[in-house]
N, C-alpha and C positions, 0 to 999 in steps of 0.2 A: 630359482627364477624370481626375478624382481619385475613386477608389472609386465609380465609376458616376455621379458627379455631372457635369453638363454644365459646360463652361467658359463664362465670361462676361467681357465686356470691362470691366464695371463693377468698380471696386476694392472696393466694399463687398460685392458679390456674391462676388468671388473670395476675400476675406478670410473671409467666412462659410463659404464652401466649404472653405477650408483648415482652419478651426477645427472644422468638422464632421467632417473627415477624421481628426482626432486621436482622436475617440471614435466609432468606427463602431457602428451600432446592431445589426448582425447579422453573423453569421460569414461571410456571402456578401460582405461589404464588406471583408474582410481581404485585404491584398496577399499574394503568395506569400512574401515575406520575413517578414511577420508570422506567417504560418502556420508557417513553419520555426522561428521563435523560440518559438512556443507548442507545438511538437511535434505539431501536429494533422495533419501530412502522413502520419504512420505509421498504417497501417490497423489495425483491430482484429484481435486474434489469431484465427486460424482455430480450428475445432473441435478439430483435432489438436493445435495449440499449447496450447490450454486444457487438454486432457486430459493432455498431457505435463507441464504446470505442476502440475496437481493431483496427478499421480502422484509427481512429485518432491517436492512439499510433503508428501504423506503419508509418503513414505520418510524425509524429514528429521525430521518431527514424531515418527514412530515411534522413531527413533534418540534424539531428545531425551527421550521418555517412558521408553525403556529405561534411559537413563542418569540419570533423575530430574532433568532440567534443565527448569526452568519457563520461564525467559525465553529466547527465541531469541537467540542471540548470546553467551550466557553460557558456551557451550562453548569459546569462543575463549580460550585460555590463553596467558599470556606467561611465558617463562622468564627468568631473570636476565640471560643474555647478550643475549637479544632486546630486553629493555627498554632496555638501554644504546644499542642501535641504533634504537630506536623501532619494532621489528618485533614482530608477534604471530604465534604459531603456534597452530594448532588441532589438537589430538590427537584429540578426540572428534567424531564425525559430520562430519569434513572432507569426505569424498567426497559425502555426502548434501547438505551445505550448498552445495557447489560446483554440484551438479546443480540444486538449487533456485534458486540465483542465476542460473544459465545459462538455465533454462527459463521463469522468471517475470520479469515486469517489476517495477521497483522499487516502484511504487504497489501492485501486487498483494502483493508480499512484505511491505510495511509493513502492509497491511490484514490479511493472514493471520496475521502475528505478533501484532498487537494483538488480533485476534479469539481466537486461541489463549490468550493470557494472560487475557483476560476470562473465557473459558469455564473455565479451570482455577481461577480465583479463585471463580467462581460455584459450581463443584463442591466446592471446599474449604469454602465457606460452608454448603452443603447438608450435607456430611459433619459439620461441626462442630455444626450444629443437630440432626442426628439423634443424634449422640453425647451431646449434652446433654439429649436427650429432648424437644426442642421440635419436635414434628411439624408444627405449624402453620407455623412459620418455614421449615422444610425444604420443605413443600409450596408455600409462597409463592415461594420461590426457584426451584423446579422450573418454575413457570409463567412465569418471566422468560426472555426470549429469550436464547440463548446467545452474544450478542455480534454478531449480524448487524444489518443495518439495519432497525430496526423503527419505521417511521413517522417518522423524523427528516427 
């Protein structure tokens, strides 16, 4: 049996069965090797793991805000000796960044970092509109979602 399909002695049936197996129609049709390749075998984070990730994210972002760093990752600085060796050193927010990377999955980190950048840009646009006296533009930007998934 291949992906739940019955075997057949006919060559045309077995070839159609093997061609169908290369494009399974549902996740229940995946073999354990395919699931391992896709990374689907890892369970979703528990409530405690999510809280730990959020707390680490908040500490890291507070540190970035305190040091006026907009883009996450910009705090990683290279010195002249490290550049020769291809190494980077992080002087600012190193402990917070390490906790964030330890407690959160890569996909979550990418999402949170992009969302933070979008929110900071949105707030900068609102501030600029208010400073120029364009209250309507500022109000319009306030009504825009802060970078979350809004109906996409």
